[in-house]
N, C-alpha and C positions, 0 to 999 in steps of 0.2 A: 853156278856163277858165284864169284866171290862177292862179299857184302859191299865193299866200297864201289866196285864196278856196278853192282846191282843198283845201288843208290843213284849213281849217275845216269844209268840207263832208264830205270823205271821212274825216277823223279817223283817219289811219293808226296802227295799233298798233305801237309800238316797244318791244321788249324791252330793258330797260336793266340790264345787269350793271355797276353803277357804284359810285362812291365812297360809302361809308356816310355820310360827313359831309354830303353834298349831296343825298341822295335826296329829301327834302321839297322843297327849292328846285327841283330838276330836275323833279319831278312837277308842281309848281304852275306852273312856267314852260311846260312842255309842254302842260298842260291849257289854260292861258290862250291859247296860240298856236293850239290846235285839235287837237293830236295826242292820242293815247291812250297814255300810258306804262304799262308793267307792270314792277314791280321783282321779279324772280324770285330766289329763293334755293335752288331745288331742281333739281338736274340731271335728276331723273327726268321732269320735265315739259318737257324741252327740245324734243322732237320735236312735242309737241302745241302748244306756244307758237309755235314757228317755222313750223308749218303755217298758223297764223292771222295771224302777224305780217307787217308790211311791211318791217321792218328790225331790225337788232340793233346795240346799242351795247355795246362792251366798253371799260371804263375801269378801269385797274389801281390807282386811287388808294389804296384800302385793301385790296389783295389779300392773301390768306393762302393756305396750301396747299389748303385746302378750296375756297376761292372759285376758285382756278385750275382745279380739276377741273370746277367749274361752267362757267367760261368756255370750257374746252376742249370740253365737251359741247355747249354752246350754239352755239359756232362750227362744230362738226361738223354739227349739225342745220341751221344756216343754210346751209351750203354744200350739203348734200344737197337742201334745198328751194329753192335758188337765190335766197336772200334776201341783200340787201346788208348788209355789216358795216362799221361805223365803229369804228376802233381808236384809243384814246386812251392813249398810254404815259405816264401821269402819273408824274412823278418818275424817269423813266428816267435812269440814270446815277448816282442817289443811292445805290444799293446793288447788290451782285451779284445779289441775289434779283430785283429789278426788271428788271435786264438779262437775266437768264437766262429769266424767264418770258416776257418780250416776244419775245426771239429765238426761243424755242421755239414760241410760239403763231403768230408770223408765218411761221415756216418750214413749219408743218404745215397752215395754213388760208389760204384765199383771202379777202382783205379788199378792200373797195371804196375805202376812204379811210383814211389814217393822219393823225391830227390831234393837234397838240400845240403847246406854246409854244416859243419860240426855244431855250431852254436844253435842254429835253428832246429836241427834234428835231435840234439840232446834235450832241448826244451820239449819238443814234440813227443819224445819218449816218456815224458812224465818226470824227468829229473830236473833239478834246478839248473838254470843256465844264465849267465850274464852275457848281454849283447852290447855291442857298440855299433849302432846303426843296424845294418844287415850283415855285418862281417862277424865271422866266428872268432871268439876270444878264448875258446876252450882248448885245453891241452889233452882232454880225454881221447883215448884211442878211437879212431874212426870206426874200426871194426866192431868195437864194443857198442858204439852208438848205433851203428846200422843194425846190429843184432837186437838191441833194445827196441828200436822202432819196429822192426819186423815182429818181434814178440808181442808188441802191443796191438798192432793192426792186422797182422798176418797178411801183409802186403810186402812184396819185395822193396827193399830200401837201399838207396844209394847215398852215401855220405861222402862229400868231396872235401879235400884238404891236401896237405902235403902228400899223404897217402890216401887214395880213394878206396872206399870199401863198399861192396855190394853184399847184402844179406838176403838169402832166399830160403825156401824150405829145404834146400839141399846143402846149406852151409854158407860160408863166407868166402868171398873172393877179394883180394887186395891188389891194387894196381899202383905202380910206382913211377910212372912217367909224368912229364909235365915240366913247366918252368915257372919260376917265381913271378915273372911279369904278368902271368894270368891273374894274379891277385892285385895288380896295379891298374887294371882297366875295368871300367863299369860294364857289367853285363856278361862277363866271361862265363859265370855259372849259368846265367839265363840262356845263353847260346848253347851251352852243353845240354841243358834240358831239352831244348828244341831238337838238337841233333839226335839225342837219344830217342825222342819220340819218332823221328824219321826212321831210325834203324829198327826200332820195334815194329813200326808200321809195315816195314818190308816183309816181316814174318807173319803179319796179321794178328799176332799175339805176343805176349811177353816171352822172351827167352833170355837166360842169363848171358849166353854167348853174344847176343846182339848188343846188350848193354856194355859188356866188356869191350867189344869191338868199337863201339861208339866212343867210349871214354878214352880208350887207347889211341884211336885215330885222332881225336881232338888234342890230346896231350902231346902226342908225337909231332903233330903239326905245329904245336906251340914250341917244342924244342927246335924243330927245323927253322921256324920263323926267327927265333932268337939267334940261331947260329948264322943267319944271313946278315946280321947287323954288326958293324964294327964297334958301335957304341950302343948296346941294347938299352932302349928306353920305351916307355909306354906308347907314345904317339905313333912312332914308326912300327912298333910291334903289331899294332892293330892291322895295318895294311899288309904286313908280311904274313900275319896269321891267316887272313882271308885268302891271300895268294896261295899259301900252302894247302888250305882246304880245297882249293880248286885244282892244284897241280898233283897232289899226292894220290897214290894208287895203293892197292892191297899189299904190295910188297913192303910198304911202310910198317905194317903190323908185325913183320918179322922181328922188329927191334923192340917190341913191347916187353915189359917186365910185369908179370902177373903171377900171383900165388893163390892157389885154391882151385876148386872144381877139378 
């Protein structure tokens, strides 16, 4: 069964501990694609949820000390149940708090994929990085950044940008689809992280092909959404993007542009 079809039929449950700013957008995008998101705020339900879930998303975008305890408990339960985790270090490098919680969680829990934009991931790699909010301001090649993060953590690393890059033990894959309006809406990368968790969850474990399909599917849907608009602009782009996530099928992936693997 092809992966997008499989997502829509199996509707994997993805527990999303994510940015408060983007919960609604993330949930709507996930539902449109066919996945089943659940936004938990209670650490006491961690073991029950991770027993039923296919994957876990951890996004530190609006983390506070209480939410970090929730993340810790969910990651512990996911590891115990053998469920894949996608970790999104939103704003890493912008504060000591974000650096400390990321380093702590990644040191104590096994994750399947670390995913972030160029600025965040360059900082995470150990190199110096300047940030403007949570947006990337770096011009460094995303493939080099992904490789540097993989080399530090020995965990697959996905770096998003004009060119998306995935580094694994087998090398680097670069993906070239997408639209500039993705950078003009809040939560575009957060939704991608959740969708990627859903695609990985379908396989029960990390595969590079699942990540490439997730990124390509999302970016091609963005291209289709912008093409539907006579005057492309962020507000209407959001609704068209959600529509395309709902309407698109596996044949969409025939138009992807990927190098590597």
